[in-house]
Every structure is written in structure tokens, then in C-alpha cells.
N, C-alpha and C positions, 0 to 999 in steps of 0.2 A: 478443284480449288478456284477460288475467285481469281481470275486473271486480270493483271494490273490493266489492261484496256488494249485491245488488239483492233481499235477502231480505224476504218479507213477514213478519207477526209471528207466524206459526204454525210449529210444528216440521216439519209435514208437508212443508214446502218443502225439507227436506234428504233427503227421500226422491226422488232424481232417478232418472227412468226408471220409477218406480211410480205414475204419475198414475191409471191405472184404480183401482188399489187405494186411493190417496188419495180419491178421489171417493166410493168405495163407504163408506170409513171416516167421511167426513163426514157423509154420509148417515145412516148408522147410528147415528152417535153421538148424533144428535138423538133416537133414538127411546128414550133412556134419560132424557129430560127429562119433567117433569111435562106439560108441553104435548102431547107424544106420547099420553098417556093421555086428556087432555081431548079430543083430537082423535079418539079412538075406538080407538086400538091396545089390544089385550087381553094383550099380552105382550112381553117384551123379546128382542132379538135373542139367539141361543144361541152362535154360535161361527163363527170364521174359520180355514180351512185353508190353509196355504201351502206350497207344494212347490216345487223348482226347484233351480237351479243354485247350489251352496254358495257363500258369499260374496257373494251379491247382495242383502243386506240385509232378510232375512227376520226375524232377529231384533232389529235395530234398528227395523223396522217395528212390531213388537210393542210395544216399549217407547215408541215415539212414540205409538202409538194410546192406549195406558194413559194417557200424560200429558196428551194432546189431551182424552180423555174425561174426566179427573179422576177416575181410578178406580185402586184400589189393586192393583198388580201383584205376584202371587204366581208366582215362577218356581219351576217344578217339574221335577226330572230324573226320568227313568224310574226310575232307583235309588233314590229316595225312596218309590216305591210297592211296588217288587218286593221280596219277601221270601222268604228260605229255609224260614221258619216257616210251618207249615200254617195257613191262614187269615189269615197276614200281610198278604197283597195286600190282600183285602178290609177288614181293620182299617184299614190305611194309607189307603185310598182313602176310608173312612168318614171319617176324621178330617180328610182334606183337604177333603171336601165341606162339612163342619160349619163349618170354618175360613173357607170361601168365602162362606158365607151369613152367618156372624157378622160379617165385614169388609165386606159389600157396601155400596156397589157396588165389586165386584172385577172382576179379570180374571185367569184361571189360564192361565200360558204355559208350555207344554210343549215343548221342543225335540226334535227327532227322535223324536216320539211313536210312530213305528212300532216303536221297541224296546219300548215298553210294551204297545201292542196289536197285535202282529203276528198275520196271518191265518195259522193253521196249515196246513201243507200235508199233514200227516199225519192218517190216519183214527184213529189211536190216540189216546185220550183219556188223556193222562198227568194227573197231580196238577198239574202246572205248567200245562198247557193249560187244565184246569177254572179254575184260579185266575185266569188271564187272561180267560177267557170270563165269570167270576163279577164280576171287577173292571169289565169293558166294561159288563156288564149294569147295574151300579151307576151308572155315569156315564150310559149311554143314559137310565134311569129318571130320574136327577137333571135331565138336560137337558130331559126331556119335562114333569115335573112341578112344578119349581123355579119359584117366583113371584117370588123376590129377583133383583135386577139382577146377575148373575152371568154372565160372559162367558168363553169358550174361546177361546184361541188356540193352535193346535198347527202345528208345523212338521214336515214329513216330506221326507227326502230319497229314500225308496223308498215310493212310494204302492202299490206292489202288495202291501207287507205289512200294509197297513191294510185292516181288514174294511169291507165295503160299508155296513154299518150304521152305522158310526161316520162314514164319509165324508158319508153322506145327512144325518146330524145337523147338519152345517154350512151354513148359508145361504151364507156367502162361501167360494169355492174358487177359489184363484188361483194360476196358475203363473209364477214369477218368473224370467224368462229373462235372459241376459248383456245388459248396457246397450249400447243402439246408440250410434252415434257421437256423436249430439248429446247424450245422457244422459252419456256419458263426459266430454264437454267441460265440462258442468255440474258433474260430480263433481270433476273436476282443478281446476276454478275454486274450487269451495268448499274443497277442502283444502287449496290454495294459500293461500287467504285465512285459512284457519282457522291455517295456520302461519306467518303473518306475512311471506308471500312475494307478495301481491297488487301491490306497488308496483314489482315487477321488471320489469313488462312482458313477461312470458314469454307465448308463443302457445299458447293452450289449445288452439285449433284443430288445430294441428300435433301437439300432444301427443296429442289425441284420435285422430288418424289413426295415431300410432306405437304406440297401447295397444289395437289391435284384439283382440277376443277376451279382453279384461281384464275380470274381475269388479271391484266397488268395492273388495274386500279386496285383488286383486291391485294395484290402483292404488295403494291406500294404503301397502302394503309397498313399492313400488318407490320412490315420493316419499320415503318416510323413508329409504330405502337411499340415494337419490341425495343427501339432504340430509347424511346421515351421512359420506359421502365428502367433500363441500364443507366441512362443518365441520371434519372432521379436517385438511383441508389449510388451514384458517384463512382461507378466501375465501367468497365469496356463490355460492349456488346459481345454477347456468346451465342454458339450454335444452339444451345438450349433454350436460350431467350426467342430466337426465331421459331423454333419447331414448337414451342409452347403456343405462341402467339397463331402460328399457321393452324394449329389444332383447335385454338378456341374461336377462330372466326367462321362465320356462315357464309361462304362464298357466294357470288352471284349465280353459279351454276345450280345452287341448291335453291336460292331465293326466287329464281325466275326459271326453274326446272321445265314447267309444262310449256313456257312461252318458247324456250330455246328448242326443246323438241319439235314444236309446230314451226318454227323457222327452218329447222333442218329438213323436215318434211317438205316444205315449199321448194327447197334447193334440189332435194333428191328427184322431186318431179320436174325439175327444169325451169322452174318459176323464178 
């Protein structure tokens, strides 16, 4: 049955199925405290790189880490940096790094960072390629030399487009896979609780079984769809509404089946 909520007092608890990442974030967060410097640490953590299945909570994880660490979150789109003007990329990156220093302690969150730091497959050095290389060099230098509490969280759906130099600079590298049945049950319980449906006594265990291969985003979409049907018919949500919607949805694991297999193969190879 759906539990009323056994949440602890941290936002981390809503990251269902991402326990290894949560444990890492809790430990790293302590490194930004005065006690860490007193203990003997000479620098702050630099960054976290998240890759994996779309819709499995990478963006939410970044927001929650920023809030838990009490740091200003700057969300940066690759388009904010890339410029058609010669020297524009470098200028935009320079402004961003200065802002991060000025607002420290701060976190810079870049979603789909591979769009910004694509590893060029061609040997021809175009002006655009040189601008990307130069922008990347600026970031690498900043991460190496900066002494302010500035942390970077990058997500990437295609790690192979990221340069090895960038990947190596991040201490934390996590592959976020599809939630297993236990995690799906927790996700469903939490989402139904948030939507004022915990009192209905719905069987979250059966719902978890009926949502095999679903991401957190898939589950949210299906629950909202089932609620819309019930609300439209002016009645309460039922177990059957949810199971029917789960059966009708084509989950991310089916839509991106080949890409997910390729990502898992890279993880298995230690890449």
C-alpha cells in the first residue's frame, strides 16, 4: 500500500533509486565546511558528471544537491556560451567563471554538456572547433586553479562526445540507469502522496510491477494521465486507471532501447 510518507528531513530522500549518488553527495557536501579545511583538506571538490537514461532524475539531483549544500545554483544552457561572433565563446565563458567566483559558494549546472564540449571527430581545425577547444581550456584551467568554493555539475546523454580531459576533471562520475522495481515502488508512493492520493490504499507494489522499464518521468506522466481521466469523469482515481495507463505508455526504455544498451556496455567496460 501507499505509505503516508516516511520522509526524513532531507531533500535527498526524494532521489529514489540513486542511493550511491546520495551517499557521495552527502560526503562531498561536508568538504565545503570550515571543519574540512581545519581537518587538513587543501581544496574544494570540483565537479560531478551524470550520464545515463533520459528522465531518470539527473536534473532533479543537481537541484537537490545545490539546495542541500546551501549553494547558489546557476543553470547554464550550452546556447548561453556558444556564439557566432569570433571570440564570443571565450568571452561568454570568462563572464560565467567570474560570476561563479563572485557568487561563491556556487554550483554551475550544465544540462547536456556534450553540446558545449563536443569531442571533434575531424582533424580539420575550423574556427568553431578552435573556439570550443579554447573554451574547454579555460574551464579546465579554472577547475585546476580556482580557490573559491565553485562546483560544476554536468549531465551528458552522450558521453562519447565529451573530451577525456573534461571527463577526468570530475571526481564524481555516475551512470543513472532505469529504476528497479523497489525504486519504482518508492517513486510511485511518493508521487501519489504528493498528489493527495495516499489515502486511497492503492497497491504500489502491483503498480511497480506494471511499470517495468519506466523512468521516473514516464511514471509521473502516466500517473498524471490517469488522474486526468478520473478527474474528467468526476470520480476518484483507481488502481485500474493507473494499470491501464501504464499498459498504454511506450516507456523510454523501449523508445531508446538501443542507446541504453550502448550506454550500459560502456559502463560494463569501465568507461
